[in-house]
C-alpha positions, 0 to 999 in steps of 0.5 A: 306848159311846154310840150312833152319832150318826146312829142316836141322832138318828134320832128327829128327823124334822121340824126348823124354823128361823125367820129374821126379816128386819127390814132391819137388815142385821146379822142373823146366820144361824148357826141355818140352817147348824146346821139344815142340817147337823143335817138332813143327818145325821139325814135330817130334813125341814127347814122354813125360815120366812124371815119379813119383818117387815111395817111398818104403814101410817099412816091418813089421806090426808095420809100418802100419801108416808109410806105409799109409803115404808112400802110400798116398804120392805115390798116390799124386806123381803119380797124379801130374806126370799124370797131367803134362803129360796130360797138355803136351799132351794138349799143344802139340795138340794145337801146332799141335805136335803128342805126346804120354805120359807115366806115370810110377811110379817106384823106382828110380833105375827102373826109371833110367833104364826105361828112359835109355831104352826108350832113345834108341828108340829116336833120341834125349832125353831132360832133365832139368838141375839141379842147385844143385851140388848133385841131384838124377836127375844126375843119369838120365843124367848119365844113358841116356848119357852113357847107351842109345847110343843116344845124350842128350840135357840138358836144363837149366832153362829159355830156354823154347823154341828152338833156336840155331842160333849160336852154340859153339862146344867144341873141343879137338880132342877126339873121344867123341868130334867127336861123339858129333859134328857128332850127332849134325850135324842137329843143326849145319847145321841149325845154322847161325854160328858155332864156334869150340872152343879149350881151350888151356892150359887145357890139352895137345892137341899136338897129337890131331886133331886140330879144324882147321883140323876138320872145313872142314869136317863140312863145307862139310856138309853145316855148316857155321863154324869158329875156335877159340883157347882160352887160359884157364882162371880159368878152361876149363868150365869157359872158355867155358862159357865165349866163349859162351857169347862172341859168342852169342851162344844158344847151346853148343855141347861137348863130355862127359867123364865118371869119378868116382863120387869120382874123379868127386866131388873132381877134378871137370870135364868140363861135371860136371861143365857145367851140373850145370852151363851151360848158354845155352842148352848143347848137349852131346854125348859119 
């Protein structure tokens, strides 16, 4: 029998959610609702970093009018970021969640660095997924994932409350997959059912540790686990999305691989594809 969810997740004591106000007006905030409900269940401290992306002033006396507009926009973005943070603090208080807020106004590279550094102090960081193929927020994901040493949960639109009764673990026998599964153990132990999925035919797995060999390790940790090997259909990302639907999973756990931006754009990549089109929250570790 799996452990009671609240007991299995008790190790989560510090949760960070990063929100970025860029002034587009179409930003989603599913990660905030997901984080609030997760913190409420676990009793974790929630930190909301609602950052305003500061636009850069232009040098030279002839740019005064433009700089006035830039300064006005920076004030507007900061006000919106603060309003979001204060609303989150109010919602947290109503839910009985201990919450602190941070409202930095930084140029984008400094904003990425600030969130990455803050993520090193948390058990788990949550960010919103971006549906667009090219988006600056991908740098936030990249920074936290490869620069913090901590796991990241990327939440797609519509997943506004925590639920992870059924979980798929993408398994290829790699160090990244092992790290992700280990970091996700609190969620795996709390789940009703976990399925290890290996996509066969996408790459050579003949020298890798098979999912059926990894399953006993999870079972010893109290995970209700099964193993499935599925042939690649289309590509690995699409195969995993299909298996998530068939299993009725509410979370997908996988290791993340780093490629150059050029290689990733032209050749694709499972992580890249799922960040854009994952049907469920994506738990990533590197």
